[in-house]
Each structure stands twice: as C-alpha cells, then as structure tokens.
ZAMAR-96377 format. One record per residue (C-alpha): x, y, z; residue in three letters. Coordinates in Angstrom, 3 decimals, always signed. Example, Ala and Ser with C-alpha at 12.3 -4.5 7.8 and 13.67 -1.06 7.14 Angstrom:
2
{rec {+12.300,-4.500,+7.800},"Ala"},
{rec {+13.670,-1.060,+7.140},"Ser"},
END
This chain:
170
{rec {-82.101,+22.401,+51.940},"Met"},
{rec {-83.827,+21.639,+48.628},"Leu"},
{rec {-83.683,+17.907,+49.450},"Glu"},
{rec {-86.323,+18.520,+52.132},"Leu"},
{rec {-88.869,+19.751,+49.620},"Ile"},
{rec {-88.272,+17.240,+46.799},"Lys"},
{rec {-91.595,+15.485,+46.915},"Phe"},
{rec {-93.353,+14.274,+43.825},"Asn"},
{rec {-94.216,+17.338,+41.697},"Ala"},
{rec {-97.788,+16.048,+41.490},"Arg"},
{rec {-98.095,+16.471,+45.273},"Ile"},
{rec {-96.729,+20.029,+45.173},"Trp"},
{rec {-99.044,+21.041,+42.344},"Phe"},
{rec {-101.978,+19.523,+44.216},"Phe"},
{rec {-100.977,+21.429,+47.395},"Leu"},
{rec {-100.870,+24.630,+45.334},"Gly"},
{rec {-104.356,+23.850,+44.030},"Phe"},
{rec {-105.563,+23.200,+47.597},"Ala"},
{rec {-104.122,+26.565,+48.633},"Gly"},
{rec {-106.046,+28.279,+45.836},"Cys"},
{rec {-109.264,+26.518,+46.872},"Val"},
{rec {-108.665,+27.698,+50.439},"Phe"},
{rec {-108.137,+31.306,+49.279},"Leu"},
{rec {-111.321,+31.238,+47.187},"Leu"},
{rec {-113.231,+29.742,+50.121},"Ala"},
{rec {-111.968,+32.555,+52.363},"Met"},
{rec {-113.124,+35.109,+49.789},"Gly"},
{rec {-116.560,+33.474,+49.727},"Ala"},
{rec {-116.650,+33.457,+53.541},"Tyr"},
{rec {-115.842,+37.173,+53.746},"Phe"},
{rec {-118.461,+37.940,+51.089},"Gln"},
{rec {-121.359,+35.732,+52.111},"Phe"},
{rec {-120.865,+35.373,+55.876},"Val"},
{rec {-119.172,+38.633,+56.879},"Asp"},
{rec {-121.020,+40.678,+54.247},"Gly"},
{rec {-117.942,+42.294,+52.629},"Leu"},
{rec {-118.867,+43.013,+49.017},"Glu"},
{rec {-115.891,+42.558,+46.682},"Pro"},
{rec {-114.761,+45.499,+44.580},"Cys"},
{rec {-113.678,+45.083,+40.919},"Pro"},
{rec {-110.036,+44.525,+41.897},"Leu"},
{rec {-111.047,+41.936,+44.512},"Cys"},
{rec {-112.948,+40.022,+41.847},"Ile"},
{rec {-109.967,+40.307,+39.490},"Ser"},
{rec {-107.712,+38.868,+42.207},"Gln"},
{rec {-110.144,+35.991,+42.705},"Arg"},
{rec {-109.949,+35.281,+38.980},"Leu"},
{rec {-106.143,+35.290,+39.288},"Gly"},
{rec {-106.362,+32.751,+42.111},"Ile"},
{rec {-108.792,+30.661,+40.061},"Leu"},
{rec {-106.477,+30.705,+37.023},"Leu"},
{rec {-103.475,+29.753,+39.172},"Thr"},
{rec {-105.475,+26.944,+40.755},"Gly"},
{rec {-106.529,+25.656,+37.325},"Leu"},
{rec {-102.891,+25.497,+36.200},"Val"},
{rec {-101.984,+23.625,+39.385},"Phe"},
{rec {-104.800,+21.074,+39.170},"Ile"},
{rec {-104.131,+20.411,+35.469},"Ile"},
{rec {-100.434,+19.906,+36.285},"Ala"},
{rec {-101.287,+17.572,+39.167},"Ala"},
{rec {-103.661,+15.497,+37.057},"Leu"},
{rec {-101.310,+15.417,+34.087},"His"},
{rec {-98.253,+14.480,+36.208},"Asn"},
{rec {-95.806,+15.528,+33.470},"Pro"},
{rec {-92.168,+14.631,+33.002},"Gly"},
{rec {-89.310,+17.069,+33.496},"Ala"},
{rec {-90.070,+19.305,+30.499},"Lys"},
{rec {-93.806,+19.447,+31.183},"Gly"},
{rec {-93.226,+20.110,+34.870},"Arg"},
{rec {-91.117,+23.144,+33.987},"Lys"},
{rec {-93.751,+24.414,+31.561},"Ile"},
{rec {-96.446,+24.105,+34.240},"Tyr"},
{rec {-94.103,+25.770,+36.739},"Ala"},
{rec {-93.718,+28.791,+34.450},"Val"},
{rec {-97.457,+28.924,+33.701},"Leu"},
{rec {-98.343,+28.681,+37.409},"Gly"},
{rec {-95.817,+31.351,+38.347},"Ala"},
{rec {-97.028,+33.627,+35.528},"Ala"},
{rec {-100.653,+33.275,+36.648},"Ala"},
{rec {-99.707,+33.932,+40.283},"Ala"},
{rec {-97.518,+36.923,+39.437},"Leu"},
{rec {-100.266,+38.326,+37.201},"Gly"},
{rec {-102.666,+38.100,+40.132},"Gly"},
{rec {-99.991,+39.602,+42.363},"Gly"},
{rec {-99.725,+42.611,+40.056},"Ser"},
{rec {-103.460,+43.194,+40.511},"Ile"},
{rec {-102.946,+42.994,+44.281},"Ser"},
{rec {-100.153,+45.580,+44.008},"Leu"},
{rec {-102.455,+47.952,+42.113},"Arg"},
{rec {-105.140,+47.450,+44.767},"His"},
{rec {-102.661,+48.228,+47.554},"Ile"},
{rec {-101.504,+51.308,+45.647},"Trp"},
{rec {-105.085,+52.579,+45.272},"Ile"},
{rec {-105.698,+52.000,+48.992},"Gln"},
{rec {-102.715,+54.211,+49.822},"His"},
{rec {-103.634,+57.112,+47.525},"Leu"},
{rec {-104.536,+60.429,+49.157},"Pro"},
{rec {-108.341,+60.861,+49.253},"Pro"},
{rec {-108.299,+63.558,+46.557},"Asp"},
{rec {-106.516,+61.231,+44.099},"Gln"},
{rec {-108.747,+58.173,+44.532},"Val"},
{rec {-110.640,+57.314,+41.312},"Pro"},
{rec {-114.362,+57.963,+41.345},"Glu"},
{rec {-116.705,+55.103,+42.125},"Cys"},
{rec {-118.166,+53.583,+39.004},"Gly"},
{rec {-121.389,+51.733,+38.370},"Pro"},
{rec {-121.865,+48.323,+39.971},"Gly"},
{rec {-120.291,+45.349,+38.244},"Leu"},
{rec {-123.667,+43.785,+37.517},"Glu"},
{rec {-124.667,+46.928,+35.592},"Tyr"},
{rec {-121.306,+47.014,+33.804},"Val"},
{rec {-121.566,+43.347,+32.738},"Phe"},
{rec {-125.054,+43.933,+31.334},"Glu"},
{rec {-124.461,+47.267,+29.569},"Asn"},
{rec {-120.787,+47.615,+28.620},"Phe"},
{rec {-118.691,+45.814,+26.011},"Pro"},
{rec {-116.378,+43.112,+27.350},"Leu"},
{rec {-113.224,+45.197,+26.734},"Ala"},
{rec {-114.602,+48.081,+28.827},"Glu"},
{rec {-115.661,+45.692,+31.583},"Thr"},
{rec {-112.188,+44.145,+31.749},"Ile"},
{rec {-110.591,+47.607,+31.762},"Lys"},
{rec {-112.800,+48.661,+34.691},"Leu"},
{rec {-112.090,+45.457,+36.593},"Met"},
{rec {-108.332,+45.890,+36.236},"Leu"},
{rec {-108.118,+49.637,+36.807},"Ser"},
{rec {-110.224,+49.742,+39.962},"Gly"},
{rec {-112.549,+52.421,+41.243},"Ser"},
{rec {-113.171,+54.469,+44.368},"Gly"},
{rec {-114.688,+51.532,+46.212},"Glu"},
{rec {-111.331,+49.740,+45.820},"Cys"},
{rec {-109.707,+52.361,+48.071},"Ala"},
{rec {-111.804,+51.335,+51.085},"Glu"},
{rec {-110.036,+49.188,+53.672},"Val"},
{rec {-112.781,+47.124,+55.313},"Asn"},
{rec {-110.624,+44.418,+56.890},"Trp"},
{rec {-107.100,+44.112,+58.244},"Thr"},
{rec {-105.088,+41.461,+60.049},"Phe"},
{rec {-101.893,+42.543,+61.819},"Trp"},
{rec {-102.283,+45.923,+60.111},"Gly"},
{rec {-102.234,+44.455,+56.592},"Val"},
{rec {-105.295,+44.744,+54.348},"Ser"},
{rec {-106.815,+41.895,+52.384},"Met"},
{rec {-105.012,+42.816,+49.123},"Pro"},
{rec {-101.736,+42.773,+51.073},"Gly"},
{rec {-102.376,+39.243,+52.302},"Trp"},
{rec {-103.505,+38.238,+48.828},"Thr"},
{rec {-100.202,+39.548,+47.448},"Leu"},
{rec {-98.329,+37.423,+49.997},"Val"},
{rec {-100.381,+34.397,+48.911},"Ala"},
{rec {-99.676,+35.049,+45.219},"Phe"},
{rec {-95.942,+35.330,+45.925},"Leu"},
{rec {-96.027,+32.063,+47.871},"Met"},
{rec {-97.897,+30.329,+45.033},"Leu"},
{rec {-95.401,+31.650,+42.466},"Ala"},
{rec {-92.512,+30.426,+44.626},"Thr"},
{rec {-94.100,+26.996,+45.057},"Leu"},
{rec {-94.556,+26.799,+41.314},"Ser"},
{rec {-91.006,+27.860,+40.449},"Leu"},
{rec {-89.524,+25.420,+42.970},"Leu"},
{rec {-90.678,+22.669,+40.620},"Gln"},
{rec {-87.658,+23.527,+38.420},"Phe"},
{rec {-85.478,+21.828,+41.034},"Trp"},
{rec {-87.922,+19.102,+41.991},"Asn"},
{rec {-86.836,+15.981,+40.151},"Gln"},
{rec {-88.992,+12.940,+39.718},"Gly"},
{rec {-87.884,+9.455,+40.784},"Pro"},
{rec {-86.594,+8.489,+37.312},"Asn"},
{rec {-84.793,+11.770,+36.621},"Glu"},
{rec {-81.187,+12.567,+37.364},"Ser"},
END
C-alpha cells in the first residue's frame, strides 16, 4: 500500500503547502465574500494553517535528504497538531451549554492596540463567547470540525514522509 504513495518527498511537501493555501483561501472567501467575521480561535487556526504551510514550503524548496525529511515531517506534524488542538478547543466551546460559554471580549483590533502581546495571545487561544456561535455547517459539521479534519490530514501527510524514501535511499 505504501508503494502507491512513495512519490518524491518534495512533491508531497508541495501538495501539503497547496492544501494550506487552499484552506487559507477558503477562510478569506468566507470572511470577505460571505461576510463571516472570524473569532479569535478562527484566527488562531488560520495562523496554525499558515505555520504548517510555511514548514511544508520550506521543506519542498529545501528538498532534504532522509534525515532532513524526517525533521520536516515532525515539524509539519507538530504545527498541524498544534492547530488541531486549537480546533478541538473551538469545537468544545461550541458545544458548551449557553450558561457556561465565556463572555464576549473586546474586538481583536482593540486588543492588539491596547493589550500586551502575552494577553493578546492568551485571549486568542482561550476563545470568547463569539467563538461559541456556529454560523456555518456542512453535513452537520461546523467549520472548526472541518478544520480539525484538515489538520489531521496535514499531520498524516507530513508523518508519511518517514516512509517515503528518495530515489538514492534504501
């Protein structure tokens, strides 16, 4: 089975990067065309996708040997799983009973201008009441649910590079 997916690691890393670009483009479409304003956790997930994509494009451009490919595979999987953990928190907040949902905080623009960086990061990762709103679903799964699926797929693609040998490797 693994023989079917043993392409050049550079191609797989580039496909992972293309997937991240697609996810970011979808986020931009939902924000600027459909008018869905992203909450702090949505923005944090976008940053996770961006970080994963950066690892993938650097790996594709670098085209490392066996050791480097494994290092990039771990870094890509770590970035994707970190983003996936943010998606899990978002899903958890969306499923809280209404009386347990955190209060809505100030807008992110206000927070960036008036709060220290550590407080801003804490707010972005902890979420707020606006993160509990479900504004979009597909097949009954909210956007953070689909984002979690995407992060898991990206982590899997990255980790598969452990078994993907180059042409000069045995």
